[in-house]
C-alpha positions as CSV (number, residue, x, y, z in Angstrom):
1,X,4.0,-14.4,-8.1
2,X,0.4,-15.9,-7.9
3,X,1.5,-18.1,-4.9
4,X,3.0,-15.1,-3.1
5,X,-0.1,-12.9,-3.6
6,X,-2.2,-15.8,-2.2
7,X,0.1,-16.0,0.8
8,X,-0.1,-12.2,1.3
9,X,-3.9,-12.3,1.0
10,X,-4.1,-15.2,3.5
11,X,-1.8,-13.4,5.9
12,X,-4.0,-10.3,5.8
13,X,-7.2,-12.4,6.4
14,X,-5.6,-14.1,9.4
15,X,-4.5,-10.7,10.7
16,X,-8.1,-9.5,10.5
17,X,-9.4,-12.6,12.3
18,X,-7.1,-12.0,15.2
19,X,-6.9,-8.3,15.6
20,X,-9.0,-6.6,18.2
21,X,-9.0,-3.0,17.1
22,X,-8.5,-1.0,13.9
23,X,-5.1,-0.1,15.2
24,X,-4.2,-3.7,15.8
25,X,-5.4,-4.6,12.3
26,X,-3.3,-1.8,10.7
27,X,-0.2,-2.9,12.5
28,X,-0.7,-6.6,11.5
29,X,-1.3,-5.5,8.0
30,X,1.8,-3.3,7.8
31,X,4.0,-6.1,9.3
32,X,2.7,-8.6,6.8
33,X,3.3,-6.3,3.9
34,X,6.8,-5.5,5.1
35,X,7.6,-9.1,5.4
36,X,6.0,-10.3,2.1
37,X,6.2,-7.5,-0.3
38,X,9.9,-7.5,-1.2
39,X,9.7,-11.3,-2.0
40,X,6.7,-10.7,-4.2
41,X,8.5,-8.0,-6.1
42,X,11.6,-10.0,-6.4
43,X,9.7,-12.9,-7.8
44,X,7.7,-10.7,-10.2
45,X,10.8,-8.8,-11.5
46,X,13.2,-11.7,-12.1
47,X,16.1,-9.2,-12.0
48,X,19.6,-10.0,-13.2
49,X,22.4,-9.3,-10.7
50,X,23.3,-6.1,-12.5
51,X,19.6,-5.0,-12.5
52,X,19.3,-5.8,-8.9
53,X,22.2,-3.5,-8.0
54,X,20.5,-0.5,-9.5
55,X,16.8,-1.5,-8.8
56,X,16.8,-2.2,-5.0
57,X,18.2,1.1,-3.8
58,X,15.6,3.0,-5.8
59,X,12.9,0.5,-4.7
60,X,13.9,1.1,-1.0
61,X,13.8,4.9,-1.5
62,X,10.4,4.8,-3.2
63,X,9.0,2.5,-0.5
64,X,10.3,4.7,2.3
65,X,8.3,7.6,0.8
66,X,5.3,5.4,0.2
67,X,5.4,4.3,3.8
68,X,4.9,8.0,4.8
69,X,1.9,8.3,2.6
70,X,0.5,4.9,3.8
71,X,0.8,6.2,7.4
72,X,-1.4,9.0,6.4
73,X,-4.0,6.5,5.1
74,X,-3.8,4.5,8.3
75,X,-4.2,7.6,10.4
76,X,-7.2,8.7,8.4
77,X,-8.8,5.3,8.8
78,X,-8.1,5.5,12.5
79,X,-9.6,8.9,12.7
80,X,-12.7,7.7,10.9
81,X,-13.0,4.8,13.3
82,X,-12.6,7.1,16.3
83,X,-15.3,9.5,15.0
84,X,-17.6,6.9,13.4
85,X,-20.3,6.9,16.1
86,X,-20.6,10.7,16.2
87,X,-19.5,11.6,12.7
88,X,-21.1,14.8,11.5
89,X,-21.7,15.7,7.8
90,X,-18.9,18.3,8.0
91,X,-16.5,15.7,9.5
92,X,-17.4,13.2,6.7
93,X,-16.7,15.8,4.0
94,X,-13.4,16.7,5.7
95,X,-12.4,13.0,5.8
96,X,-13.3,12.6,2.1
97,X,-11.2,15.7,1.2
98,X,-8.3,14.4,3.1
99,X,-8.5,11.0,1.4
100,X,-8.5,12.7,-2.0
101,X,-5.4,14.7,-1.0
102,X,-3.6,11.5,0.0
103,X,-4.6,9.8,-3.2
104,X,-3.2,12.7,-5.2
105,X,0.0,12.7,-3.2
106,X,0.3,9.0,-3.9
107,X,-0.3,9.5,-7.6
108,X,2.4,12.2,-7.8
109,X,4.9,10.0,-6.0
110,X,4.2,7.1,-8.4
111,X,4.6,9.4,-11.4
112,X,7.9,10.8,-10.0
113,X,9.3,7.4,-9.3
114,X,8.1,5.9,-12.6
115,X,10.3,8.5,-14.3
116,X,13.2,7.7,-12.0
117,X,12.9,4.0,-12.7
118,X,12.8,4.6,-16.4
119,X,16.2,6.3,-16.2
120,X,17.7,3.1,-14.9
121,X,15.7,0.3,-16.4
122,X,13.8,-0.9,-19.5
123,X,10.3,0.4,-19.8
124,X,8.7,-3.0,-19.7
125,X,10.5,-3.9,-16.5
126,X,9.4,-0.6,-15.0
127,X,5.8,-1.2,-16.0
128,X,6.0,-4.7,-14.5
129,X,7.2,-3.3,-11.2
130,X,4.4,-0.8,-11.0
131,X,1.9,-3.4,-12.0
132,X,3.2,-5.5,-9.1
133,X,3.0,-2.5,-6.7
134,X,-0.6,-1.9,-7.9
135,X,-1.7,-5.5,-7.4
136,X,-0.3,-5.5,-3.9
137,X,-2.0,-2.1,-3.1
138,X,-5.3,-3.5,-4.5
139,X,-5.2,-6.4,-2.1
140,X,-4.5,-4.1,0.8
141,X,-7.2,-1.7,-0.3
142,X,-9.7,-4.5,-0.6
143,X,-9.0,-5.6,2.9
144,X,-9.5,-2.1,4.2
145,X,-12.7,-1.7,2.2
146,X,-14.0,-4.9,3.7
147,X,-13.3,-3.7,7.3
148,X,-14.3,-0.1,7.1
149,X,-18.1,0.5,7.2
150,X,-19.9,3.0,5.1
151,X,-20.8,6.4,6.6
152,X,-24.2,6.2,8.2
């Protein structure tokens, strides 16, 4: 798993180096995640054939819903970038409030799917999966944090 996370991090850094706009960066990042994430999860989970049969359909369902939330994050970052030069105090507060709504939505989704995964798998495996998801999200969030300037 460590090797795959390093590969993902490198892919994201390369994407940053070659992207020209925030939108380009986001698309590079999303493509890298889509390509690498499933492999990282597969290596981390070490599922049996029987476990795979029940895990991957729920994984795909969860990730489809996560993608919708992540799109909201990307759109919010794009909006921030578009308004950065002329950002008012009111707009800054509006962006903050929207980011908190998105975080809450993400947290609710995780809690809902944590319970769904517990219905089909051992608790330790479910925790392992969500730990893996969190590590991947932390890498992505770090990259975003490095690229997005603070409000002036």
